[in-house]
Each structure stands twice: as C-alpha cells, then as structure tokens.
N, C-alpha and C positions, 0 to 999 in steps of 0.2 A: 691591806686585806681587813674585812670585818670580822668583828669576833667570831671565832668559831666553839662549837659545842663539843668537849670532850667525849668521846665515847658513842656519841649519837648512832654512827653507823656499824658500830662493832657487831660482828657476825651476820653484816649483810654485804650482798654482791650487787654491786650496779653496772650497769652499762653505760658509757657516755660516748656520744658521737660528736665528731669535731671537736675531740679532745687534745689537739695538738697545738690551739693556740686560742685566745680570745675567752668567751664565756665557756666553751666547752671545757679548755684546760683550766679556767677557774674552778669549775664544777668538779673536774675531776682531782684536783690537788684538794679542794676541801673537804670530799668525801672522804679521800685517804687518809687526811691529817685527823679526822674524825671518827678514824678505826674502820673504816669500809675496806672491801676489798672490790677494786676498779679493774674493768675491765675497758680499755680504752681504744677507741678507733679513730683513725686519722687518714687522708688519704697521702699525705706528705710522710715518708719515715724519717725526715731528721727531726721532724716536731715530736714525734713518739721518742726519740733516742733522746733529746732534751727533757722532755717530761721524766722520762725514766731517770735520768740523772738527777732531776729536782727531787724527786718522790723516792730517792734510795732508802731504802729500810722499809719501805710501806708495802703493802699487799697490791700489786699492779701487775696486770697483763696487758699487753698491746698486740693490737691488731692493725695491719696496715692495709689500708684497702679504699674504694668508693662504696660508700654506705648505699648506692642503688646497684650493687651487684650481689647476685645470689652467693658466692664465693665467700665475700666477705661477711655476710650474714652468717653463712654456716661457720666460719672460723671463729665470729663472736662468740656461738652457740657452744662450739668445741672449749675456747679458753674459759667461758663462764662455767661449765659444768653441768650440775644437774640442779642449780638453783639461780633463778634470777629474782632478786627483792625489787630491785629498782631500774628504770631505762629513762635516761634523758636523751632525748631526741634533739640535738643542738645544731648537728651540721646544717649549714643553708650558705645558698647563694643570692647575689643580687640579678637584677635586671637591665643594666644600664640606663634604667626611668623610661624604657620604651614606651610610647603610648599605643592605644589600641591600632592607630593607624601605620605604625612603623614596626612593630614587633614582628620578627621572623618566627618560623615553625621551629628552628634550631633552639632557638632561646626561650621559646615556649616551654618546650618540651623538656630542656635540661632543667629548667627552673622548678619544674611541676616534679621531674624526676627526683631531686636532691632535696627539694623542700616537702614533697608530699608522698612520693611513691616509696622512697628509702626509708622514711619513719612508719609508714603503714608496713611494709613488708618486715622491719625488724621487730616493732609491735606485735604482727601476727605470729613471728617464730618463739618470741618469749611468754606469750600470754600462756600457752599450755602448761610451763612451769610455773608460773604465777598461780594460774586456777587450781593447779594440783596442791600447791601449797596454801591456799585459800586466802592469799594476800599480795598484793604488789602495787608497786607505784607507778605509772608511767607520768612522765613530763614532757609535754612539746613544748617547743619556741616558736611562739607564733611572731608576732610583730604588732608595733603600732599599727602598721598598714592592713592589720586585721580587723582593724577598729573603724578605719576611715578609707576614702578612695585617693587620699591627696600627698600620700608620702612617699611612692615608689611608683615603678612603671605596672603594667597592667599584669604582665605575667607574676610578677612578686606579688602584687597584692593580691590577684587571685589564688596563688599558692597559699597564702597566708591564712586567708578568709577559709581556705579549704583544711587547713589545719584545723582550726577552731571546731569545723563542723565535724572533722575526724575525732578529734579529742571528746566532744560530746558524746558522739556516737559510741566510742568505747566505754565512757563511763555509763552510759544508759544499759548497754546489753550486758556489761560486765561487773558491773557495782555489785549487782547480788552475790557474786562469786568471790568478793572481797577484793575487787580490783579497782581502784583509784585512777582516774585520768584527768590531768588538768593542764592548763596553758600559762605559759608566761608570755605576756606581750611587750617584749623592749622597746624604747623608744631610741633615741641617739644613743649609741654605746661607743666607747674609744675601744676599737678591735682594728683587727688588721683585713678584714673582709674587703672586697675588693666592690666600689660602689661608683664608678665612672658614671659622667653624666652623658648618655649616647645620644641625646635628642636636643636640638636647639628648641623647639616648641615645648617638650616637658621642662626644660629649665627656665622657661618664661612663664610656664603653668606654675610650675612646684616651688621655683627659689624663693618670690616674694610671699608666699604663705610661709614657708620654713624660717626665713627671717622674722617674722613676727609672731610665732607659736612656739616653735620648738625649745624645750628647756636645753640647759649645757648638758655634754654627753655624760652618762654615767660612766663608772669603772665595771670591768668586767666581773669583779670579785661582787660589786654590787646586786648584780644579777646571780650570780651563783648562790649568793645568800637567799633570793627568791624561791632558786630552782632546788636547792637543799633541803628548804623547809618543806616545800611540796612533796618531794621524796621522802621525808621524814615521818615517823609517827607522830609528829607533833600537830600535823593537818590531819589527822586520821578522819575527821568529819567533814573533809573539804573533797567533794569530789565532781567534775565536770565544769569548774570555773574557769574564767580567762582572767588572770592576775595582771594589770598593767604595772608596769616597773619602769615607768616613763618620766619620772619628776613631774607627775602631774599634766603632760601633753593631753590625756585623754579626757580632760575635764575642760578643757579650752573650748 
C-alpha cells in the first residue's frame, strides 16, 4: 500500500461504491485507516464481509446491493445518516470490447446503467446533504477509455466519456455551493474486473495497439491514492478535472 496520511479523514463520512474488491476496496480501506467513516457498498455480500473483517475496529457501514437500484441508494443514505462528506463512484463493468457493429442492446443498457446512471443517481441523492453543509467532494472513476476510442468497446468507451461530462457538469453547477467533482482516469489496473474479449474484429483492432502503448498495470492501491487525494482537503482548489492515473499512457 502507498503511504497513508494519519487522520486525514477524521470526522468525515465517505461513501464508496464497488467497495468489495479492486479499486473500490483499496479506497475504502485507505479512508478507514485514515480516520474516516466509510459507507461501503457492493453487489457481492461475501466481499463486504471480508472487508468488514479487514477493517475490524474501524468505522464501517456496509450495504449489499446493485448501485443501479433505488433501494440500494436509499439504504446507503440510511447508513450514512445526516451527512456525506465524500462520494467515490468506483463500481463499473466492461463490455467485452464489442465494436459498434456487434454491440447488443442489453450490453449497452447494462454498461450505461452501472457506469453512468448509478453514479448519477447516487450523486444526486447525496448532493443535498453536501450543499446543506456547504462542502463536499465527489470522485468518479472514468477510464483511459474516456480519453480515446481505442481502449475498450463502444458501450464502455461511450459510458466513460459520459462520466467525464457528468463530472464536469456537477462541478459547474454546484461548485459555487462548495461542491467539488473530479474524475480519475485509470489505465490498466490489476483488479478482478471481468474484461473478456468478445469480438474477433475488436481483438484485431485493439490488440496490436495495446501491445505497443499500454504501460504495465498499476495496483489498486495506486489508484486509491489518487482518489483519496481528490476526496480530501488536500485538493481543495481542484474542481472539474480529469486526472489520468495511467502510467503515462495518456501522453502517448
């Protein structure tokens, strides 16, 4: 794990989605170990049980549920209580790298539901609490796919471009009310997110490019370091940015 900052989140309540594994889990663990109260949600109950064991003695609430479902959002708000200082929208899914000619409606709709609609609904739900407090930070996980068209399939790429637009819109509309909204754009990361190649054509297009320019995979802890910095007061003058955390991929 990268170095933590003791007490950085003391007194803060932070909601983390996709907290059962990968980047979400690393983010939740870091916030808790830095003194924060974490409301962690994931679709897999066993993952949250493991997280609870790891963070025994820390301030942690867990909510099992699909981030796209209103009942999950309602449960998160109940668990958070009367304040939310930060929100990390980490949960996301891939699209089997399907190109526009091969993408099916079900894949398109599910990817957009998890990657964009869920974060929008949860952000919309916590904003009134943040606005009432005059302060809050939202961090959305975008992707290198938000910066180019050659990284994933059409559904994932489009959804992550939309995440950037959503992030900037929140920053524009609610910045004057004390709200900051930023995005992190990971490159390759060593997580358990499922990313099968479901298209022979896509493999032929994306594969050669990836072999040439994609840096080595980062760790989930490295991404958590960027996310927690944007959540913290250390980035108090940062609003509406897309921060690549991709080992330099975005400059190629």
